[in-house]
C-alpha positions, -999 to +999 in steps of 0.1 A: +530-357-450+550-327-438+564-324-473+529-325-488+518-296-466+550-277-474+546-283-511+511-268-512+521-240-488+549-227-511+531-230-545+516-195-542+551-180-539+570-197-568+583-177-597+567-200-622+532-195-607+506-178-628+469-172-623+443-175-651+414-151-643+392-167-671+396-203-661+409-203-625+414-241-625+439-237-653+462-217-630+494-232-617+481-228-581+448-218-566+463-187-551+492-168-567+509-141-546+530-112-559+557-121-534+579-148-549+612-167-542+632-189-565+640-213-537+604-224-537+606-234-573+634-258-564+614-272-535+584-278-558+605-293-585+621-316-559+588-328-544+569-331-577+595-353-592+592-382-567+569-378-536+536-390-551+551-422-565+567-427-530+532-423-515+518-449-538+546-473-528+538-467-492+502-473-499+510-507-513+532-519-484+505-535-463+481-546-491+494-582-493+492-588-456+457-573-454+444-593-484+458-625-468+443-618-434+409-605-446+402-620-479+394-602-511+358-592-504+363-580-468+394-561-480+374-543-507+347-534-482+373-520-458+389-499-486+355-485-496+350-475-460+384-461-453+391-445-487+358-442-505+339-425-477+366-399-468+370-392-506+333-386-510+331-364-479+362-344-489+351-336-524+318-323-513+330-303-483+368-296-479+377-292-516+349-268-526+357-247-495+394-248-505+388-236-541+363-208-532+390-182-526+406-190-560+371-186-576+368-152-559+402-141-573+386-141-608+364-112-598+333-134-593+309-123-567+287-154-562+283-166-527+297-199-515+263-217-517+260-208-554+296-217-561+291-251-543+259-259-562+275-251-596+307-271-588+289-302-576+260-303-601+275-286-632+313-287-628+341-285-633+345-304-600+382-303-588+393-329-563+424-312-551+448-335-531+419-360-527+426-373-562+453-394-546+428-411-523+405-419-553+433-434-573+446-455-544+410-468-540+409-478-576+442-496-573+431-514-541+398-526-557+417-538-588+442-557-566+414-572-546+397-584-579+430-599-591+435-616-558+400-631-559+406-644-594+442-657-590+445-670-554+482-679-557+499-653-579+536-661-585+557-630-579+584-644-557+612-634-581+600-598-583+595-597-545+632-608-541+642-578-562+626-555-537+646-570-509+680-558-523+685-520-527+705-521-559+682-545-576+652-526-561+665-495-578+668-513-611+633-528-607+618-494-599+635-478-629+623-506-652+587-505-639+584-468-641+601-466-675+576-491-689+546-474-673+556-438-676+577-430-707+552-441-734+523-422-718+545-392-713+553-390-750+516-394-759+499-372-732+527-348-723+537-339-687+508-316-677+475-331-690+450-345-665+424-372-670+392-364-651+357-377-646+336-357-621+358-354-590+380-383-600+413-372-616+448-383-623+477-370-643+475-388-676+512-395-681+517-408-646+490-434-643+515-462-651+542-446-629+518-446-599+506-481-607+542-494-609+552-479-575+520-492-559+528-527-573+564-523-560+550-516-525+529-547-526+559-568-536+581-552-509+555-561-483+548-596-495+578-614-480+580-592-449+588-555-443+615-564-419+635-582-446+631-552-469+641-528-441+671-549-432+683-549-468+680-511-470+698-507-437+727-529-448+733-505-477+752-472-469+727-447-456+745-419-476+751-436-510+714-433-520+708-397-508+741-388-526+729-404-558+694-388-555+711-354-549+733-357-579+704-367-601+683-337-588+711-313-596+713-327-631+675-323-633+678-286-623+706-281-648+684-296-675+656-272-667+680-242-667+695-251-700+661-256-716+647-223-703+678-203-712+678-218-747+715-228-745+709-260-763+686-264-793+668-298-792+634-307-806+605-309-780+603-347-781+639-350-772+635-326-742+605-347-732+625-379-733+652-364-712+626-351-687+611-386-685+645-403-680+653-380-651+620-386-635+624-423-637+659-423-623+654-397-596+621-413-584+638-446-578+669-431-561+649-407-539+625-434-527+653-457-516+672-427-501+643-419-478+640-456-467+678-457-461+678-425-440+647-434-419+656-470-413+692-460-403+685-430-381+649-431-368+654-457-340+629-449-313+593-438-313+584-404-299+551-389-287+552-363-315+560-388-342+533-412-329+508-384-330+518-374-365+516-410-377+481-415-361+467-382-376+485-382-410+454-393-430+433-366-415+460-340-421+461-349-458+423-346-461+420-313-442+452-293-448+444-280-483+415-257-473+436-242-445+466-236-468+444-219-495+425-196-471+457-186-453+474-177-486+442-158-496+442-139-463+479-129-468+475-117-504+472-080-497+498-079-469+533-067-478+560-091-469+587-115-480+576-148-497+597-168-472+578-152-442+544-157-458+550-193-468+565-202-434+534-188-417+511-206-440+530-239-436+532-238-398+496-227-392+481-250-418+500-280-404+491-273-368+455-264-376+448-296-397+467-317-372+447-303-343+414-306-361+422-343-369+429-350-332+396-335-323+376-353-350+392-387-341+377-384-307+344-392-324+344-430-325+328-432-360+354-409-374+383-426-356+372-459-372+376-444-407+406-421-404 
């Protein structure tokens, strides 16, 4: 979650960022500052290449145990409460509030009330980071329906793959290659599929679904078994592999932008897809290896972050965008501005979540 807040905090200060004053939602980021730093491009490239698939895998880890304990119908009702309700609240409150500064940057003078009414009733209706919650809800409901139809699915062999790091890597690569590469070649890397506030990156639907399924399989035969298998592997082999793949990915981007190698666009797209598939799998296992090996004891700060992560995800975007908007006309280095946005947005959304969770109804949901 810290990486998510950091990712959104630095987007305004990347060199590739551009703002479209005619169609503000076509911009690379809601706010684009004149202050820029190349290092933020590398952070965004790193995060964007793997951390949403990782979040889908994490979202699938406890699905099997929940379905077994609650049953399909109760599980679906619970997901509608804990995912559907926050999604609905976020897309009619936090998200319009977050995008209003971006709308103002086009030169528009309409007040927030008029902007909100147009967004909700006429569109376009962006969902911001809440898109993830909507897609996880769809995956959860589909899983509940499958579970209700096939009471005893046979996936023991695939579950065993998730319990061995090297085989897990191969399994993730195969899953994501099947689900991602064909859609990437058809839809390209940037197109989004949207309906009202529901949205997902067209080429990554299969990638996200594959990692969600991998999370279910990893959790089916016990997370302790999966964690033990990861721990038995060298904690540094996987981060080293992920780092080497990332450097290769950066080199590929540099070669393409510099025009040092003339290849047809479909070939570049295939290379891009191949790196995403390999790096996603390596980075996912690398994070598990590092955390399982080195994070041994709970801490008060870590427990608080874990308890309030969901609320931080739902609230942070509005804080990030308004802080970036407030800093637009101030002279300063991109690193200073981004650091200020990141720290204040994280603490503000964290603190607001702590306060909101003191309300029993809210605490039950998030």
